[in-house]
C-alpha positions as CSV (number, residue, x, y, z in Angstrom):
1,M,0.0,0.0,0.0
2,M,1.4,3.4,-1.0
3,A,1.0,6.6,1.0
4,P,-0.9,9.4,-0.6
5,L,1.1,11.9,-2.4
6,I,0.7,15.4,-0.7
7,E,2.3,18.6,-2.3
8,R,2.7,21.7,-0.2
9,F,1.9,25.1,-1.7
10,P,1.8,28.7,-0.6
11,S,-1.6,29.7,1.0
12,H,-1.5,33.2,-0.3
13,C,0.2,35.0,-3.1
14,P,2.5,38.0,-2.4
15,L,-0.4,40.5,-2.8
16,G,-2.6,38.5,-0.2
17,H,-4.9,36.5,-2.6
18,R,-5.9,33.1,-1.2
19,L,-4.6,30.1,-3.2
20,G,-6.1,26.7,-3.5
21,G,-8.4,24.8,-5.7
22,R,-9.6,26.7,-8.7
23,R,-7.8,29.8,-7.4
24,M,-4.3,29.0,-9.0
25,L,-2.5,27.3,-11.8
26,V,0.3,24.8,-11.0
27,G,3.1,24.2,-13.4
28,W,6.7,23.3,-13.8
29,D,9.6,25.7,-14.9
30,N,12.1,23.6,-16.9
31,R,14.2,26.7,-17.9
32,S,15.5,27.4,-14.4
33,D,18.5,25.4,-13.0
34,P,17.3,23.3,-11.2
35,P,13.9,22.9,-12.6
36,Q,11.2,23.9,-10.0
37,R,7.6,24.0,-9.2
38,I,5.6,27.2,-10.0
39,W,2.3,28.5,-8.9
40,I,0.3,31.3,-10.8
41,C,-2.3,33.3,-8.8
42,G,-5.7,33.1,-10.6
43,R,-6.5,36.8,-9.7
44,C,-3.2,38.8,-10.4
45,D,-1.3,36.4,-12.5
46,I,1.9,36.5,-10.2
47,V,4.2,33.7,-10.7
48,M,5.6,32.1,-7.6
49,H,8.6,29.7,-7.6
50,S,9.1,27.0,-5.0
51,T,12.6,28.4,-4.2
52,D,10.8,31.6,-3.1
53,Y,9.3,29.9,0.0
54,P,11.4,28.7,3.0
55,W,9.8,25.3,3.5
56,P,10.4,23.7,6.9
57,S,13.0,21.0,6.9
58,A,11.8,17.4,6.9
59,D,13.8,16.5,10.0
């Protein structure tokens, strides 16, 4: 049995708009080095990169 895959994402864009289902686009930026996950706010079109967020360590 496999554990469910859960992906963390920012709760708000830099302008304060809430993110979640039907409120953002999720993508992948292959042009950056290394490639990284991106999120695009559905209201203001700001692109957020996964390296912009200080995720807590998995320790």
